[in-house]
N, C-alpha and C positions, 0 to 999 in steps of 0.2 A: 504494500500500500504506500503510495506516495504521500508525503506530508508537506504542507505549506509552511511548517514551523521548523525551527532548528532543534536538532536532537541534542540531548545532553543527559549525562548521568549524574551531574552535580546538583544536589538538592539546594533549594533556596530557602533562606530564613524569612518567613512572612509574618511571624507573630512572636511575642515574648511576654512571659510572666514568670517571675521568680523572686525569691527573697534575696537580699544582698547583705554583705558584711560591711559594717561601718566602724570607724575609729572614733572613740570618744575620749576626752580628757577628764581624768578624775583628779580633782584638786585635793591634795592631802598635805597638811602642814606647810602650806605655802608652795609646794611643788606640784607638778602635773605629771601624772603617769598615763601613758597611752595603753589602752586595753582594747582588744578586739572583741566586739560584742555583736552577736547575731540579732539583726532586726526581726522582731516577731512577724511571722508570715500571716497575712490575712487569708480569707477564703480563696481557694483556687479560682482563677478567672475562667469565664467561658471563652473558648478558643474558636474564633470565627475567621475563615479565610474566604474571600471573594475571588471569583475568577479574574477580576481586574487586578488583583494583587500579584498574579502570576506572570512573570516575564516569559518571553519566548523560550528561553533556555530551560524552563521548567517543563516544557511540553514536548512529548515524543509522539508524533503522529496524531496529536490532537490539534484541532483548528480553533481559532477564535471566531465566534459568530456574533452578529448584532442581535440583541434581544432587549427590547424596550422595557420589559418587566423586570429585568435583572439589575442588581446594583452596578452602577456605572454604565448600564446599557450593553453589557457584554456577558457572554457565557462561553464555555469551551465544550467541544464534542468531536465525534468522529464521523466521517462520511459513511453512508450505508450503501454497500454494494450487494448486500444480501448474503455475505459470507459469514462463517462462524469464526470465533476467536478462541484461543486456548487460555486456561487459567494459569496463574503462577505455578511453578517457577519459569514457564515459558514467558518470554518478554514480548508481549503484544503492546499496542498503543497504551501509553500511560502518562501520568503527571506525577512529578516528584518535587517535594518541597519540605521545608523544616518548620517546626513550631517548638515552643517551650512548654513543658508539662510539669506537673507536680508528682513526685514519686509516691507510691502507695495509696493514691487516691483513685477511686473508681470513676471512670469516664464512660460516656455513651456517645457513639459516633452516629451522626446523621448527615445525610447528603441531600441537598435540594436538587433533585434529578428531573430532567425533562425527558420523558419517554418519547422516543421518536416513532416514526411510522414503520410498521413491520414490513420487512422485505426479505424474500428468500428464507434463509435459515435464521434470520435475526428478528428478535422481538424488540430490539433497541431499548432494553430496560435493565441492563445488568452491569455492575461494577464490582471489582475485587479491591479490597483495601488491606494494606499491610503497614506495620509500624516497626521501627527499630526500637529495641529495649522494652517491648511489650511482654508482659507475663500474665499468667493466669493466677487464680487465688492461691495456688500452691507454689507460687513464685517460679513456675516453669516457663521457659521462653516459648512464646507463641507469636504468630503473625509476622515473622521477620522477613523483610524483602530478600528475594533470592531463594526462598524455600517454598514448599507446597502448602504452607500454613497461611491462610488468608481469611478475611471476613467477607462474606458474600452479601452484597447489597442489591436486592432485586426489587424493582418497581412493579407496578401493576401492568396489565396488558393494554390499559387505556392510555392513549396519547395525552401528553400534557405534563404540567408541573406537579410534583409531589415530594414531600419530605419522606425519605426512606432510610431505615436503619438496618441492622443485621437481620438477615433472613434466618429466623430460628428453625425453619424447616430444612435448611441446607444440611447435607450429610456431615460436613465438618464442623457444624455449629456447636457452640457450648454456651456458657452464660453470656448474656448480651453486654455485660460490663467489661471494660478494658482497664488494665492496670499497667503502670510503668515501674521498672525496677528502681530508678533513681530520678531525682529532679534534674531538669536541664533540657537541652536541645535534642529532639528526636526527628527522624525522617519519616515522612508520610508518603506512601506510594499508592496512587489510585490507578488501577488498570482496567481498561474497557473489557467487559465480558461479552459484549455483543456490539456489533457495528451500529452506528446511528444514535448511541446514547450520549447524553450531554448533561452538564451540571453547571450551576453558577455559585453555589455556596457549599463549603465544608464546615462542619461543626463538631467539636469535641466538647461535650458538656459534663461538668462535674457536679452540677447542682440543678439548675433551672430546668433542663431537659433530660434529666437522668432517667425519668420514668416514661415520659411521653414526648413525642416529636413536637416541634414548634407548630403553632397554629397560624402564625404570621407568614407571609410570603418572603419577607426579608428580615433576618435576624440582625439587629443593630449591634455593632461592636461596642465594647465597654469603653467609656471615656476616661476611666481611671488609669 
């Protein structure tokens, strides 16, 4: 399949939330001692990535399409020739970027998917998602890019926009929540499972949408 975009395996950082270390001076007897103190962490933030946040280098065989209903008027997707695609570890059309997460916190992944028009073998409604440093409740590595472990995100067969999460009916599915071994930067890889599928928003929610998908068409980013 030919692509209009530049291929790259280098993920891009498109969001960040993390605690930081600060130096404070403690006045004692007229002197000042420097001590390293960890700033208390607030609640983990909602991680929202818009298609407009993704540079060309994050896209491999995904195209940028105009979409008035999407944030910034843009979405990304794959053309539909009616052919079928393979799941990971096969490397079919994908998007690769980085975000910052909180270790040990349960997250739920949601994607605002645009189900395309069916053609040939494609229902245009399937994405596979992988994360570096992801673990299950037993702290066992799961969903790592380059492996056959992945999260299946399957939309309905009806064309149009919908928020979609993990397909609990998929053979490889386990609990819907995702954990990360440590706090920091991780890679996110979204691979097309069928041609013609598109999306405009990626969401990792530790709180607001941990149980249910968003009801709004566009999830606003935190201003904090």
